[in-house]
N, C-alpha and C positions, 0 to 999 in steps of 0.2 A: 687235751688240757691236762689231764691227770698225769700223762707221760711226761709232758713238759715240765710240769712242777716237780715230779720225781726226779727227772733228769737234772734240773737246776738245784735240787735238794733244798727247796724253800717250802715253808708251809703254804697251804692253799689260801689262807686268809691273807698272808703277805702279798700274794699274787693280786688279789682282788683289791686290796688297800692301794697298791701301786698303780693299777689300772684306774681306780677312782681319782687318784691324785693327778694323773696325767690328763684327764678330761676337764679339770678345773682350770680357770684363767689365773693368771699370775696376780697375787694380791698385791705385790710391791711394784707394780709397773709405774706408778706415779712417782713414787720415791726414787727409782732407778733413773727416771728422766730428770728429776730434780738434782740428783747427785752428779749426773753426767753434765748437766747444765753448769753447776757450781765449778766442777773440775775443769771444764773448757773455758769458763769465764776467767779463771785465774791461771790459764795456760799450763795446767798440769802441776802447778806448784803446791796445791793443797793436799795434804793427806787425809786420813780418816779422822783425825782429831779436829783438824780446822773445818772440815766439811761438817762435822757434827756440830761445832759452834756456830757455823753459818746457818745451818738448818734450825738451830735453836733460836737465832736472831730472826729467822723468818717464820717462827711460830710452830715448828715441827720438832716435837721432843722424841728423838730416836736413840736407841742404844748404840754405843760405838761398835760393838761387836757385830751388829747387823749391818752397820755402814761398812765395815772392814770386810764382811762376807760378800756383800753386793759389789763393792769395788773389785774384789778378787774375781768374781763371776764376769764382770764386765771388762776385765783386764786393765783397770786403771791403776797406775802406780804413780806415786809422788816423784817428781823429778827434783833432785838435790841440787841447788845452784852452787856454783863455785864460790869459795870463800876468797876474798882479796887478800893477797899476800902483803903483810907489813913487816918490815925488818927494822 
């Protein structure tokens, strides 16, 4: 273990901190499911701002940066619809 920590050039405490975090369950699992459901309900048209507003309507107050990070982890991207051409 000492050789691996030295080879990776990280402190021993960092190694134990990462091991401890790997064994914990994901605290945002319910939020991820809710975000994915909202995204699919609106056919991928909602970005992080609209999803934040929808979650607020459903009674969950979540920071927009957290929603943006979770969407990036899940690979969810807002689809931009084409604007109609008017001459």
